[in-house]
C-alpha positions as CSV (number, residue, x, y, z in Angstrom):
1,X,5.9,-5.1,24.4
2,X,3.3,-7.1,21.7
3,X,4.6,-4.9,18.4
4,X,1.9,-4.5,15.2
5,X,2.8,-4.8,11.8
6,X,0.7,-3.5,9.7
7,X,0.7,-4.4,5.8
8,X,-0.7,-2.4,3.1
9,X,-1.5,-3.7,-0.2
10,X,-3.4,-4.4,-3.3
11,X,-4.1,-7.4,-5.2
12,X,-3.1,-6.1,-8.6
13,X,0.3,-6.0,-7.0
14,X,2.4,-9.1,-7.1
15,X,4.7,-8.1,-4.9
16,X,2.5,-7.1,-2.2
17,X,1.4,-11.3,-3.1
18,X,4.8,-12.2,-2.7
19,X,5.5,-10.6,0.2
20,X,2.0,-11.6,1.7
21,X,2.9,-15.2,1.8
22,X,5.5,-14.1,4.1
23,X,4.3,-11.6,6.9
24,X,2.2,-14.2,8.9
25,X,5.5,-16.2,9.6
26,X,7.3,-13.3,10.2
27,X,4.9,-12.0,12.8
28,X,4.6,-15.7,14.2
29,X,8.5,-15.5,14.6
30,X,8.3,-11.9,16.4
31,X,5.2,-12.3,18.2
32,X,3.8,-9.7,16.6
33,X,0.4,-8.8,15.9
34,X,-0.7,-8.7,12.1
35,X,-3.2,-6.5,10.7
36,X,-3.7,-6.3,6.6
37,X,-4.9,-3.0,5.5
38,X,-6.4,-3.4,1.8
39,X,-6.3,0.1,0.0
40,X,-6.6,1.1,-3.9
41,X,-3.4,1.4,-5.6
42,X,-4.8,3.5,-8.3
43,X,-5.9,5.8,-5.7
44,X,-2.7,6.3,-4.1
45,X,-0.5,6.7,-7.3
46,X,-3.4,9.2,-8.1
47,X,-2.6,11.3,-4.8
48,X,1.1,10.7,-5.1
49,X,1.6,11.3,-8.6
50,X,3.2,7.7,-8.8
51,X,2.6,5.1,-12.0
52,X,2.5,1.2,-12.1
53,X,5.9,-0.1,-12.8
54,X,4.1,-2.2,-15.4
55,X,3.6,1.3,-17.2
56,X,7.4,2.1,-17.4
57,X,8.7,-0.5,-20.4
58,X,12.6,-1.4,-18.6
59,X,10.6,-1.8,-15.1
60,X,8.6,-4.2,-16.4
61,X,11.2,-6.2,-18.0
62,X,12.8,-6.2,-15.1
63,X,10.3,-7.2,-13.0
64,X,9.8,-10.4,-15.1
65,X,12.9,-11.7,-14.1
66,X,12.4,-10.2,-10.3
67,X,8.8,-11.3,-9.5
68,X,9.9,-15.6,-10.5
69,X,12.9,-15.3,-8.6
70,X,11.7,-14.0,-5.4
71,X,8.7,-16.8,-5.5
72,X,11.3,-19.4,-6.2
73,X,13.6,-17.9,-2.9
74,X,10.5,-18.0,-0.5
75,X,8.9,-21.5,-1.9
76,X,5.8,-19.8,-3.5
77,X,3.7,-20.9,-6.8
78,X,3.4,-17.9,-8.8
79,X,2.4,-16.8,-12.2
80,X,2.1,-13.3,-14.0
81,X,-1.9,-12.9,-14.3
82,X,-1.9,-12.6,-18.2
83,X,-5.0,-10.6,-18.1
84,X,-3.1,-7.5,-16.4
85,X,-3.5,-4.7,-15.2
86,X,-7.1,-5.3,-13.7
87,X,-9.2,-3.1,-12.3
88,X,-8.9,-3.6,-8.2
89,X,-11.7,-1.3,-7.2
90,X,-14.3,-4.5,-6.7
91,X,-11.3,-6.2,-5.3
92,X,-10.6,-4.0,-2.9
93,X,-13.9,-3.1,-1.7
94,X,-14.9,-7.0,-0.9
95,X,-11.5,-7.1,0.8
96,X,-13.1,-3.8,3.1
97,X,-16.5,-5.7,3.3
98,X,-15.0,-8.9,3.7
99,X,-13.1,-7.4,6.8
100,X,-16.0,-5.5,8.1
101,X,-18.4,-8.7,8.0
102,X,-15.8,-11.1,9.1
103,X,-15.0,-13.6,5.9
104,X,-11.6,-11.9,5.0
105,X,-9.9,-15.5,6.1
106,X,-11.9,-16.9,3.6
107,X,-11.6,-14.0,0.8
108,X,-8.2,-12.7,1.0
109,X,-6.2,-16.4,0.0
110,X,-8.5,-16.7,-2.9
111,X,-8.0,-13.1,-4.3
112,X,-4.5,-13.8,-4.4
113,X,-4.4,-17.1,-5.9
114,X,-6.8,-16.2,-8.2
115,X,-4.8,-13.7,-9.4
116,X,-1.1,-14.4,-9.3
117,X,-1.0,-18.1,-9.0
118,X,-3.8,-19.2,-11.5
119,X,-4.0,-16.2,-13.4
120,X,-7.9,-15.9,-13.5
121,X,-9.4,-12.6,-15.2
122,X,-10.8,-10.6,-12.5
123,X,-12.0,-7.7,-14.8
124,X,-14.6,-10.4,-15.7
125,X,-17.4,-10.7,-13.2
126,X,-18.4,-13.9,-14.1
127,X,-15.3,-15.6,-13.1
128,X,-14.6,-13.4,-10.4
129,X,-18.5,-14.8,-9.2
130,X,-16.4,-18.1,-9.9
131,X,-13.8,-17.3,-7.7
132,X,-15.9,-15.9,-5.0
133,X,-18.4,-19.3,-5.2
134,X,-15.2,-21.9,-5.3
135,X,-13.7,-20.3,-1.9
136,X,-17.4,-21.0,-0.6
137,X,-18.2,-17.2,-0.5
138,X,-22.1,-16.1,-1.4
139,X,-20.9,-13.6,-4.7
140,X,-24.4,-11.7,-4.4
141,X,-23.7,-10.9,-1.0
142,X,-20.4,-9.4,-1.4
143,X,-21.4,-7.9,-4.9
144,X,-24.0,-5.8,-3.2
145,X,-21.9,-5.5,-0.7
146,X,-19.2,-3.7,-2.5
147,X,-22.0,-1.2,-3.8
148,X,-22.8,-0.1,0.1
149,X,-21.2,3.4,1.8
150,X,-19.5,1.6,4.5
151,X,-17.5,-0.3,2.8
152,X,-16.6,2.5,0.2
153,X,-15.4,4.5,3.3
154,X,-13.9,2.3,4.6
155,X,-11.6,1.2,1.7
156,X,-11.3,5.4,1.0
157,X,-10.3,6.4,4.5
158,X,-7.2,3.3,4.7
159,X,-6.1,4.6,1.1
160,X,-6.2,8.1,2.8
161,X,-4.2,7.2,5.3
162,X,-2.6,5.1,3.7
163,X,-1.3,8.4,1.6
164,X,-1.1,10.4,4.8
165,X,1.6,8.2,6.4
166,X,4.0,8.2,3.4
167,X,2.9,5.4,1.1
168,X,3.6,5.5,-2.3
169,X,3.0,2.3,-3.6
170,X,2.9,-1.8,-2.8
171,X,3.4,-3.5,-0.2
172,X,4.4,-1.0,2.0
173,X,4.8,-2.3,6.2
174,X,4.5,-0.1,9.3
175,X,6.0,-1.1,12.3
176,X,5.1,2.0,14.4
177,X,6.1,5.0,12.7
178,X,9.0,3.2,10.8
179,X,7.8,2.5,6.8
180,X,8.9,0.2,4.8
181,X,8.2,-0.1,0.9
182,X,8.5,-3.5,-0.8
183,X,8.5,-7.4,-0.7
184,X,12.6,-6.9,-0.5
185,X,12.4,-4.6,2.9
186,X,11.0,-7.9,5.0
187,X,14.5,-8.4,6.3
188,X,13.7,-5.0,8.1
189,X,10.3,-5.2,8.9
190,X,11.1,-8.4,10.9
191,X,14.2,-6.6,12.5
192,X,12.0,-3.7,14.0
193,X,9.6,-6.0,15.0
194,X,12.5,-7.3,16.6
195,X,12.9,-4.2,18.6
196,X,16.7,-4.5,16.4
197,X,16.0,-1.4,14.5
198,X,15.7,2.2,15.7
């Protein structure tokens, strides 16, 4: 039986970026199907009463040590975005549009790289247009699409589904009914995909 790895994420989450660098490899190693599920983390926080670790001084300070350590462990580039926090509503609607319209494979890596490798100011629409254009995407078309109802509905539906299934933060992975929160649970995700967790 082919298992599925559902990966709920938000581009504003650095741990989502770190985990995202690993999930394709995990899926390949286990013969699993990977389904990325863009959600609006702000909506999850609002629904669950949770808040960003960046808003808590001690967690934020600890993350400043922890995140680069994970990046070194994975062998991937990373830098804290100097413009953080960034409102990700447009970015996550863009991901929803990208999945609907079939350009996710170009959009997704470009946004994560701009956010957590290049440290670009994605609160600035001109900067976002540059990022999309550099990725070979039609920024004007995407800007129009994220205002359309099917895109808004897709993102809201995924966010609502995430909350209904118990999600309280990002990244969150599912293997069937088993939920795994955080970048540091990927080893357990892999065990679940192999059928070694019950």
